[in-house]
C-alpha positions as CSV (number, residue, x, y, z in Angstrom):
1,M,2.1,4.0,1.4
2,E,4.8,5.0,3.9
3,A,8.5,4.7,3.0
4,I,11.1,4.7,5.8
5,V,13.9,6.6,4.0
6,A,14.1,9.0,1.1
7,L,15.0,7.1,-2.0
8,A,16.5,8.4,-5.2
9,F,14.0,8.9,-8.0
10,A,14.9,6.0,-10.3
11,F,13.0,3.3,-12.1
12,L,13.6,0.0,-13.8
13,V,10.8,-1.1,-16.0
14,F,9.7,-4.8,-15.8
15,P,7.3,-6.5,-18.2
16,F,4.1,-6.7,-16.3
17,S,1.7,-9.1,-17.9
18,S,-1.5,-7.9,-19.5
19,P,-4.1,-6.8,-16.9
20,A,-6.6,-9.2,-18.4
21,Q,-4.3,-12.2,-18.2
22,A,-6.4,-15.2,-16.9
23,L,-8.0,-13.2,-14.1
24,S,-11.6,-13.8,-13.3
25,S,-13.9,-13.4,-10.3
26,N,-14.9,-17.1,-10.4
27,Y,-11.4,-18.6,-11.0
28,Y,-11.5,-20.8,-7.9
29,D,-15.3,-21.6,-7.8
30,H,-14.8,-25.3,-8.5
31,T,-11.2,-25.9,-7.3
32,C,-11.4,-24.1,-4.0
33,P,-14.8,-22.7,-3.2
34,Q,-13.9,-22.0,0.4
35,L,-11.1,-19.6,-0.6
36,E,-12.8,-16.2,0.3
37,S,-14.2,-17.3,3.6
38,I,-10.9,-18.8,4.7
39,V,-9.0,-15.6,3.9
40,R,-11.7,-13.4,5.5
41,S,-11.5,-15.5,8.6
42,A,-7.7,-15.1,8.8
43,V,-7.9,-11.3,8.4
44,Q,-10.8,-11.1,10.9
45,K,-8.9,-13.1,13.6
46,A,-5.7,-11.0,13.2
47,M,-7.7,-7.7,13.3
48,S,-9.3,-8.7,16.6
49,N,-5.9,-8.9,18.1
50,D,-4.2,-6.0,16.3
51,K,-5.9,-2.9,15.0
52,T,-2.9,-2.1,12.7
53,V,-3.4,-5.2,10.5
54,P,-5.7,-3.6,7.9
55,A,-3.3,-0.8,7.1
56,A,-0.4,-3.3,7.0
57,L,-2.2,-5.6,4.5
58,L,-3.3,-2.8,2.3
59,R,0.2,-1.3,2.2
60,M,1.8,-4.8,1.6
61,H,-0.4,-5.4,-1.4
62,F,0.4,-2.0,-2.9
63,H,4.1,-2.5,-2.4
64,D,3.9,-5.9,-3.9
65,C,2.0,-4.7,-7.1
66,F,4.4,-1.9,-7.8
67,I,7.4,-4.2,-8.1
68,R,7.0,-6.8,-11.0
69,G,3.2,-6.8,-10.6
70,C,1.1,-8.5,-8.0
71,D,3.1,-11.7,-7.7
72,A,3.6,-12.0,-3.9
73,S,7.3,-11.3,-4.3
74,V,7.0,-9.0,-1.3
75,L,6.4,-12.1,0.9
76,L,9.6,-13.9,0.0
77,N,12.3,-14.2,2.6
78,S,15.9,-13.0,2.0
79,K,18.3,-15.9,1.4
80,G,21.9,-15.4,2.5
81,K,23.4,-12.3,1.0
82,S,20.5,-12.0,-1.5
83,K,18.2,-9.5,0.1
84,A,14.5,-9.8,-0.8
85,E,12.0,-6.9,-1.3
86,K,10.8,-7.1,2.3
87,D,14.3,-6.1,3.5
88,G,14.5,-3.1,1.1
89,P,14.5,0.3,2.9
90,P,10.8,1.2,2.1
91,N,9.6,-2.2,3.3
92,I,11.4,-2.9,6.5
93,S,8.4,-1.6,8.5
94,L,5.9,-3.9,6.7
95,H,4.3,-6.4,9.0
96,A,1.4,-8.8,9.4
97,F,3.0,-11.4,7.0
98,Y,1.6,-14.0,9.4
99,V,-1.9,-13.2,8.3
100,I,-1.1,-14.4,4.8
101,D,0.8,-17.4,6.2
102,N,-2.2,-18.5,8.3
103,A,-4.6,-18.2,5.4
104,K,-2.2,-20.1,3.1
105,K,-1.8,-22.9,5.7
106,A,-5.6,-23.3,6.0
107,L,-6.0,-23.3,2.2
108,E,-3.3,-25.9,1.7
109,S,-5.3,-28.2,4.0
110,K,-8.5,-27.7,2.1
111,C,-7.3,-27.3,-1.5
112,P,-3.5,-28.1,-1.7
113,G,-1.4,-26.5,-4.4
114,I,-4.3,-24.5,-5.9
115,V,-4.4,-20.9,-4.6
116,S,-1.5,-18.5,-5.2
117,C,-0.1,-16.3,-2.4
118,A,-0.6,-13.4,-4.7
119,D,-4.4,-14.0,-4.8
120,I,-4.5,-14.4,-1.0
121,L,-2.8,-11.1,-0.6
122,A,-5.2,-9.3,-3.0
123,L,-8.2,-10.8,-1.2
124,A,-6.7,-9.9,2.3
125,A,-6.2,-6.3,1.2
126,R,-9.8,-6.1,0.0
127,D,-11.1,-7.7,3.3
128,A,-8.9,-5.3,5.3
129,V,-10.6,-2.3,3.7
130,A,-14.1,-3.8,4.0
131,M,-13.6,-4.7,7.7
132,S,-12.4,-1.2,8.4
133,G,-15.7,0.3,7.3
134,G,-14.8,0.8,3.6
135,P,-16.2,-0.7,0.4
136,S,-16.0,-4.3,-0.7
137,W,-15.5,-5.5,-4.2
138,E,-15.2,-8.6,-6.4
139,V,-11.5,-9.4,-6.7
140,P,-10.4,-10.9,-10.1
141,K,-8.3,-14.0,-9.3
142,G,-5.9,-16.2,-11.1
143,R,-2.5,-14.5,-10.3
144,K,0.6,-16.6,-10.1
145,D,3.5,-16.2,-7.7
146,G,6.8,-14.7,-8.7
147,R,10.2,-16.3,-8.2
148,I,12.3,-13.1,-8.0
149,S,12.4,-10.7,-5.1
150,L,15.2,-8.1,-4.9
151,A,15.6,-5.4,-2.2
152,S,17.3,-3.2,-4.7
153,E,14.1,-3.0,-6.8
154,T,12.1,-1.3,-4.0
155,R,13.6,2.0,-5.1
156,Q,10.8,1.9,-7.7
157,L,8.2,2.5,-5.0
158,P,6.7,6.0,-4.8
159,A,8.5,7.8,-1.9
160,P,6.9,10.1,0.6
161,I,9.1,13.0,-0.6
162,F,8.0,12.7,-4.3
163,N,6.6,15.8,-6.1
164,I,3.6,15.5,-8.5
165,S,5.7,14.9,-11.6
166,Q,7.5,12.0,-10.0
167,L,4.3,10.6,-8.7
168,K,2.6,10.8,-12.1
169,Q,5.5,9.2,-13.9
170,N,5.7,6.4,-11.3
171,F,2.0,5.6,-11.6
172,A,2.0,6.0,-15.4
173,Q,4.7,3.4,-15.8
174,R,2.3,0.9,-14.3
175,G,-0.6,2.0,-16.6
176,L,-2.2,3.9,-13.7
177,S,-3.9,7.3,-14.3
178,I,-3.9,10.6,-12.4
179,K,-7.3,9.6,-11.0
180,D,-5.8,6.3,-9.9
181,L,-3.0,8.2,-8.2
182,V,-5.3,10.4,-6.2
183,A,-7.8,7.6,-5.4
184,L,-5.0,5.1,-4.2
185,S,-3.4,7.8,-2.1
186,G,-6.6,7.7,-0.1
187,G,-5.3,4.4,1.3
188,H,-3.5,6.7,3.7
189,T,-6.8,6.9,5.6
190,L,-5.5,3.8,7.3
191,G,-2.2,3.5,9.1
192,F,0.7,5.2,10.8
193,S,3.9,6.8,9.7
194,H,7.3,6.8,11.4
195,C,9.0,10.2,11.9
196,S,11.7,9.5,9.2
197,S,9.1,9.6,6.5
198,F,8.0,13.2,7.1
199,Q,11.1,14.6,8.9
200,N,11.9,16.6,5.7
201,R,8.7,18.7,6.2
202,I,9.2,19.7,9.9
203,H,12.9,20.2,10.3
204,N,15.3,22.1,8.0
205,F,12.7,22.3,5.2
206,N,14.9,24.5,3.2
207,A,17.7,27.1,3.5
208,T,15.4,29.7,5.1
209,L,12.5,27.8,6.6
210,D,12.5,25.1,9.2
211,V,8.9,23.9,8.5
212,D,7.1,23.4,5.2
213,P,5.0,26.5,4.8
214,T,2.1,24.5,3.2
215,M,1.5,22.8,6.6
216,N,-1.0,24.0,9.1
217,P,1.3,25.6,11.8
218,S,-0.5,23.9,14.7
219,F,-0.3,20.6,13.0
220,A,3.4,21.1,12.2
221,S,4.0,22.0,15.8
222,K,2.2,18.8,17.0
223,L,4.4,16.7,14.7
224,R,7.6,18.5,15.8
225,S,6.8,17.7,19.4
226,V,6.3,14.0,18.6
227,C,9.3,13.9,16.2
228,P,12.1,16.2,17.5
229,A,15.0,16.9,15.2
230,H,17.2,14.3,16.7
231,N,14.5,11.8,17.5
232,K,15.8,8.7,19.4
233,V,12.4,7.0,19.9
234,K,12.3,4.0,17.5
235,N,8.6,3.8,16.9
236,A,7.7,7.5,17.2
237,G,5.4,8.9,14.5
238,S,1.9,9.9,13.7
239,P,-1.4,8.4,12.5
240,L,-1.9,9.1,8.8
241,D,-5.2,10.7,9.5
242,S,-7.5,11.5,12.4
243,S,-9.5,8.2,12.1
244,N,-6.6,5.9,11.1
245,V,-8.4,2.6,11.8
246,I,-11.5,3.6,9.9
247,F,-11.6,3.7,6.1
248,D,-13.2,7.0,5.3
249,N,-12.5,10.2,3.3
250,A,-10.9,12.1,6.3
251,Y,-7.5,11.9,4.5
252,Y,-8.7,14.3,1.8
253,K,-10.4,16.7,4.2
254,L,-7.3,17.0,6.2
255,L,-5.2,17.4,3.1
256,L,-7.2,20.5,2.1
257,Q,-6.7,21.9,5.7
258,G,-2.9,21.6,5.5
259,N,-2.9,18.6,7.8
260,S,-1.2,16.0,5.6
261,I,1.7,13.9,6.6
262,F,3.9,13.4,3.5
263,S,5.2,15.7,0.9
264,S,3.7,13.3,-1.6
265,D,0.3,13.9,-0.1
266,Q,0.7,17.7,-0.3
267,A,1.8,17.3,-3.9
268,L,-1.7,16.3,-4.8
269,L,-2.7,19.9,-4.3
270,T,-0.1,21.3,-6.7
271,T,-2.0,20.8,-10.0
272,P,-5.5,21.8,-10.9
273,K,-6.6,18.2,-11.9
274,T,-5.3,16.5,-8.9
275,K,-6.5,19.2,-6.5
276,A,-10.0,19.0,-8.1
277,L,-10.0,15.2,-7.4
278,V,-8.9,15.8,-3.8
279,S,-11.8,18.2,-3.4
280,K,-14.3,15.8,-5.0
281,F,-13.3,12.9,-2.7
282,A,-13.2,15.2,0.4
283,S,-16.8,16.2,-0.3
284,S,-18.1,12.8,-1.2
285,Q,-17.2,9.5,0.6
286,K,-19.3,7.7,-2.1
287,A,-17.2,9.2,-5.0
288,F,-14.0,8.3,-3.2
289,E,-15.1,4.7,-2.6
290,K,-16.1,4.2,-6.2
291,A,-12.8,5.6,-7.5
292,F,-10.8,3.6,-5.0
293,V,-12.4,0.3,-5.9
294,E,-11.9,0.9,-9.6
295,S,-8.3,1.8,-9.0
296,M,-7.6,-1.1,-6.7
297,I,-9.0,-3.6,-9.3
298,K,-6.9,-1.9,-12.0
299,M,-3.7,-2.0,-9.8
300,S,-4.2,-5.5,-8.5
301,S,-4.6,-6.8,-12.1
302,L,-1.0,-6.1,-12.8
303,T,0.4,-9.7,-12.9
304,G,3.8,-11.2,-13.5
305,G,4.2,-14.5,-11.6
306,Q,4.9,-18.0,-12.8
307,E,4.0,-20.6,-10.1
308,I,1.8,-21.5,-7.2
309,R,3.9,-21.3,-4.1
310,L,3.3,-23.9,-1.4
311,D,5.0,-21.7,1.2
312,C,4.4,-17.9,0.6
313,R,7.9,-17.1,1.9
314,V,9.9,-19.6,-0.2
315,V,10.1,-20.3,-4.0
316,R,9.4,-23.9,-5.0
């Protein structure tokens, strides 16, 4: 889950609701039975025009859930001098908000005032994975939308420069385990990172080394050619793995070869438990998919909203 700038390791703890709060797979069966097909159609249409949409939706959902729970606060627009989450440093490269807007508009015409933006985002993230060749799963529904969105709170997101202790603490504060950490990091099988998120590994790594010695030298050289020390190309960067539009376990295989993008990826190899999980997922796509689904359901069940927004970008 790419962040654009290095952020200080700091957290504020918010009262997420109980993971079991009112969520059920059949929540809208009677009030909006067309929900899943409408969301799926919106994702499919967007994907046909832009292959980066699945990664964008998955990352958007993750970044939403890690701040105040999965309450669609990441979708809210800034208002005047009050900057919303989407304008926080780690989120300014988020995109494809229009996919959620389109799904919401279609749902409001079929079942007005019924479906939360938070549930739409959770379903869209699931569909993005499934349509990229990954697993599908039953999404528990019944989330409410939050009314608060603050750019300052995005400092709570796990940064790409985090070490394993910081990652474990960050995930544990949300009730997520070490296995969840390694499984959800596999979301990096989709997507692209800008140079600023891994510059720390390929230029001036420390006082004596220019490049992180844990990186495969040929891989580091390739990244350095794309991202020179004083890069001026705005959208320069690298795919997060070798098959970055296909949901597979290549991320873990590349990680074991020293071909990972972020410091936070490399950190997964620094403890026996996390390294064992990386090896397990690298050797078995099935094991990775099973763990990923379980962790996604767990993460997406963090709730904290209060209302059903009629416009996903504005509080009622």
